C-alpha positions as CSV (number, residue, x, y, z in Angstrom):
1,X,15.7,25.2,9.2
2,X,16.3,27.2,6.7
3,X,17.2,25.1,2.6
4,X,18.4,26.8,-0.6
5,X,16.6,24.1,-2.8
6,X,13.8,22.7,-0.7
7,X,10.7,23.8,1.5
8,X,10.0,22.1,4.5
9,X,7.5,22.6,7.7
10,X,5.9,20.7,10.2
11,X,2.2,21.8,10.6
12,X,-0.7,19.5,12.2
13,X,1.5,16.5,12.5
14,X,2.1,16.9,8.7
15,X,5.3,17.2,7.5
16,X,5.6,19.2,4.1
17,X,8.4,18.6,1.6
18,X,8.0,20.6,-1.4
19,X,11.2,20.4,-4.1
20,X,11.7,24.2,-5.3
21,X,14.7,24.2,-8.2
22,X,11.8,25.7,-10.4
23,X,13.6,27.5,-13.1
24,X,15.2,23.8,-13.2
25,X,12.1,21.8,-13.0
26,X,13.8,20.3,-9.6
27,X,16.2,18.5,-11.0
28,X,18.3,17.5,-8.6
29,X,21.6,18.0,-7.6
30,X,24.1,17.3,-5.1
31,X,22.8,19.9,-2.0
32,X,19.1,19.2,-2.9
33,X,19.8,15.5,-2.6
34,X,21.5,16.6,0.8
35,X,19.0,18.3,2.1
36,X,16.1,16.1,1.2
37,X,18.0,13.7,2.8
38,X,18.3,15.8,6.5
39,X,14.7,16.8,5.9
40,X,13.8,13.5,5.8
41,X,16.0,12.4,8.8
42,X,13.7,14.6,10.4
43,X,10.4,13.5,9.4
44,X,11.8,10.1,10.9
45,X,13.2,11.6,14.0
46,X,10.2,13.4,14.8
47,X,7.3,11.9,17.5
48,X,5.7,14.9,16.2
49,X,4.8,14.2,12.4
50,X,1.9,11.8,11.7
51,X,2.2,11.8,8.0
52,X,4.8,13.2,5.1
53,X,3.2,15.0,2.1
54,X,6.0,15.4,-1.1
55,X,5.5,17.9,-3.7
56,X,7.3,20.7,-6.2
57,X,7.0,24.0,-7.1
58,X,6.9,25.5,-10.1
59,X,5.8,24.0,-13.6
60,X,7.2,20.4,-12.8
61,X,7.3,18.3,-10.4
62,X,10.9,16.9,-10.8
63,X,13.1,16.7,-14.1
64,X,15.3,13.6,-12.7
65,X,18.9,14.7,-11.8
66,X,20.7,17.7,-13.4
67,X,22.2,16.5,-16.3
68,X,24.9,19.5,-15.3
69,X,26.7,18.0,-12.5
70,X,27.0,15.0,-14.8
71,X,28.3,16.1,-18.0
72,X,31.3,14.3,-19.9
73,X,33.2,16.7,-21.8
74,X,34.5,15.7,-25.0
75,X,38.1,13.5,-23.8
76,X,36.9,13.4,-20.2
77,X,36.9,10.4,-18.2
78,X,32.7,9.2,-17.9
79,X,31.7,9.7,-14.4
80,X,30.4,7.0,-12.1
81,X,27.6,7.0,-12.1
82,X,26.5,3.9,-9.9
83,X,27.9,5.8,-7.1
84,X,25.6,8.6,-7.4
85,X,22.7,6.6,-7.4
86,X,24.4,4.7,-4.0
87,X,25.1,8.0,-2.8
88,X,21.9,9.4,-3.4
89,X,18.7,8.2,-5.2
90,X,19.0,4.8,-3.3
91,X,19.0,5.9,0.0
92,X,15.7,8.1,-1.2
93,X,14.1,5.3,-2.7
94,X,15.0,2.9,0.8
95,X,13.6,6.5,3.1
96,X,10.4,6.6,1.4
97,X,8.9,3.6,1.0
98,X,10.5,2.5,4.4
99,X,9.0,5.2,6.0
100,X,6.8,4.1,9.4
101,X,4.0,6.6,8.0
102,X,1.6,7.3,5.2
103,X,3.6,8.9,2.4
104,X,1.5,11.2,-0.5
105,X,3.2,12.6,-3.6
106,X,1.5,15.5,-5.2
107,X,2.7,15.4,-8.9
108,X,1.9,19.0,-9.9
109,X,3.7,19.3,-13.6
110,X,6.3,17.0,-15.8
111,X,8.1,14.1,-13.5
112,X,10.7,12.8,-16.0
113,X,13.8,10.3,-15.3
114,X,14.3,9.5,-11.4
115,X,11.6,11.8,-11.2
116,X,8.9,10.5,-12.6
117,X,10.5,7.3,-10.2
118,X,10.5,8.8,-6.7
119,X,6.3,8.6,-6.5
120,X,6.4,4.9,-7.0
121,X,8.1,5.0,-3.7
122,X,5.1,6.5,-2.0
123,X,2.1,5.8,-0.6
124,X,-0.6,7.7,-2.2
125,X,0.3,9.4,-5.2
126,X,-2.2,12.3,-6.6
127,X,-1.2,14.0,-10.0
128,X,-2.4,17.4,-11.7
129,X,-4.8,17.0,-14.7
130,X,-1.6,17.9,-16.6
131,X,0.8,16.1,-15.6
132,X,2.6,13.6,-16.8
133,X,5.5,10.5,-16.3
134,X,8.0,10.3,-18.6
135,X,10.4,7.5,-18.5
136,X,13.8,9.5,-20.0
137,X,16.4,7.2,-19.2
138,X,16.6,5.7,-22.8
139,X,17.1,9.2,-24.4
140,X,19.9,9.4,-23.2
141,X,21.1,6.1,-22.9
142,X,20.7,5.2,-19.0
143,X,18.7,2.4,-17.9
144,X,15.3,3.4,-15.1
145,X,16.5,3.7,-11.7
146,X,14.8,4.7,-8.4
147,X,14.0,1.4,-8.5
148,X,11.9,2.0,-11.8
149,X,12.3,-1.5,-13.3
150,X,11.0,-3.3,-9.8
151,X,8.2,-0.4,-9.7
152,X,6.7,-0.7,-13.1
153,X,6.2,-4.3,-14.0
154,X,4.5,-4.8,-10.5
155,X,2.4,-1.1,-11.4
156,X,1.4,-1.7,-14.6
157,X,2.4,-5.3,-16.6
158,X,5.7,-6.5,-18.1
159,X,4.3,-5.2,-21.4
160,X,3.6,-2.0,-20.7
161,X,6.9,-1.9,-18.6
162,X,8.8,-2.2,-21.1
163,X,7.0,0.4,-23.4
164,X,7.6,3.3,-21.5
165,X,11.2,2.2,-20.7
166,X,12.4,1.7,-23.9
167,X,10.1,4.2,-26.4
168,X,10.1,6.9,-23.1
169,X,7.0,7.9,-24.3
170,X,4.8,10.7,-22.3
171,X,2.2,9.0,-19.9
172,X,-0.7,11.3,-19.2
173,X,-1.8,11.5,-15.8
174,X,-5.4,10.4,-16.4
175,X,-3.7,7.2,-18.3
176,X,-1.1,6.7,-15.1
177,X,-4.8,6.1,-13.0
178,X,-6.1,3.9,-15.4
179,X,-3.0,2.0,-16.1
180,X,-2.7,1.7,-12.2
181,X,0.5,3.7,-12.3
182,X,-1.0,6.2,-9.4
183,X,-4.1,7.2,-7.2
184,X,-5.9,9.5,-8.2
185,X,-5.4,12.6,-10.7
186,X,-7.3,15.7,-10.0
187,X,-7.9,19.4,-11.6
188,X,-4.4,21.5,-11.6
189,X,-6.1,24.2,-9.2
190,X,-7.2,21.0,-6.7
191,X,-4.0,19.6,-6.2
192,X,-2.4,21.2,-3.2
193,X,-5.7,21.6,-1.3
194,X,-7.2,17.8,-2.1
195,X,-3.3,16.7,-1.2
196,X,-2.9,18.3,1.9
197,X,-7.0,17.5,2.6
198,X,-5.7,14.1,2.5
199,X,-2.5,14.3,4.6
200,X,-4.2,15.9,7.5
201,X,-7.1,13.3,7.5
202,X,-4.3,10.4,7.7
203,X,-2.7,12.6,10.8
204,X,-5.8,12.2,12.5
205,X,-5.8,8.3,12.2
206,X,-3.9,5.1,13.9
207,X,-0.8,5.7,12.2
208,X,0.8,3.1,14.3
209,X,-1.8,0.8,12.2
210,X,-1.3,2.5,9.2
211,X,2.8,1.8,9.2
212,X,1.9,-2.0,9.8
213,X,-0.3,-2.3,6.7
214,X,2.4,-0.8,4.1
215,X,4.7,-2.8,6.3
216,X,2.3,-6.2,5.6
217,X,1.9,-5.3,1.9
218,X,5.2,-4.8,1.0
219,X,5.9,-7.8,2.5
220,X,3.7,-9.2,0.0
221,X,4.7,-9.0,-3.3
222,X,8.4,-11.4,-2.1
223,X,6.5,-13.7,0.3
224,X,4.3,-17.1,-0.1
225,X,1.0,-17.5,0.7
226,X,2.0,-19.0,3.8
227,X,4.6,-16.7,5.0
228,X,1.7,-13.7,4.3
229,X,-0.2,-15.7,6.1
230,X,2.4,-15.3,9.4
231,X,3.1,-11.6,9.0
232,X,-0.5,-10.6,9.4
233,X,-0.4,-12.7,12.5
234,X,2.5,-11.0,14.0
235,X,1.7,-7.7,12.6
236,X,-2.2,-8.3,13.8
237,X,-0.4,-9.3,17.6
238,X,1.8,-6.0,17.5
239,X,-1.5,-3.9,16.3
240,X,-3.3,-5.6,19.1
241,X,-1.2,-4.2,21.6
242,X,-1.5,-0.6,20.7
243,X,-3.0,2.6,22.3
244,X,-4.9,3.5,19.2
245,X,-6.3,-0.2,19.0
246,X,-7.6,0.4,22.8
247,X,-9.1,4.0,21.7
248,X,-10.3,2.9,18.6
249,X,-11.9,0.1,20.4
250,X,-13.2,2.3,23.2
251,X,-14.2,4.6,20.4
252,X,-16.7,3.1,18.7
253,X,-18.3,0.9,22.3
254,X,-18.8,4.7,23.4
255,X,-20.1,5.8,20.2
256,X,-17.6,8.8,20.3
257,X,-14.7,10.2,17.9
258,X,-11.3,8.2,18.4
259,X,-8.6,10.1,19.2
260,X,-5.5,8.3,17.9
261,X,-1.9,8.9,18.8
262,X,0.2,7.3,16.6
263,X,1.7,4.4,18.6
């Protein structure tokens, strides 16, 4: 499978998807959106993939939308940015969030605009120490998209969410960890190795159960206490019928390392 603007491979249960427009700080154009969509479709349909690792090439993770594709010339009609969101960004965010497997994001540099919010749709976000997150939308008269207005208040609280989105200030990777925006900050030279090590570990785990954990945590944001108890009961029933549960108990009783299959 050959792409122009992304790198994509599957090995040992890990799908690796890397944005690859480094000269444009991996900003999205239409073709890159389409290639990412095709790669994620492969991930969803493959029985081999147990974990997705998302990262990018070059000195930046993603500068969001390529504004060259959305330029408004003097006297020209304004573009329908809502159409772009509906066709590209919203489906991308939904897919990353709903994939029935762990999704790891390794942020290797500046993440701005939509590029700052795409990682927030992933499950575990690691960032290079030099990386930063910038809600740059306010600088050009736009609102945060890619679920930024949904994720930020839930992750860092309303006061900090308003500061990030109204001021558009740079948030360092280390501060992002302190604020609870991301999982870990690592030295730049170690980012790829640490992210891949984590992905390979998760690929050996009972990923069917991990998908149910994701589902329950996502639902908890909107469920009442009683609704969440009911959901836990129902999902535990599904987990208890899985081959991974059978293997996990068997391995525990036999004092051996389990061999999970993700089903």
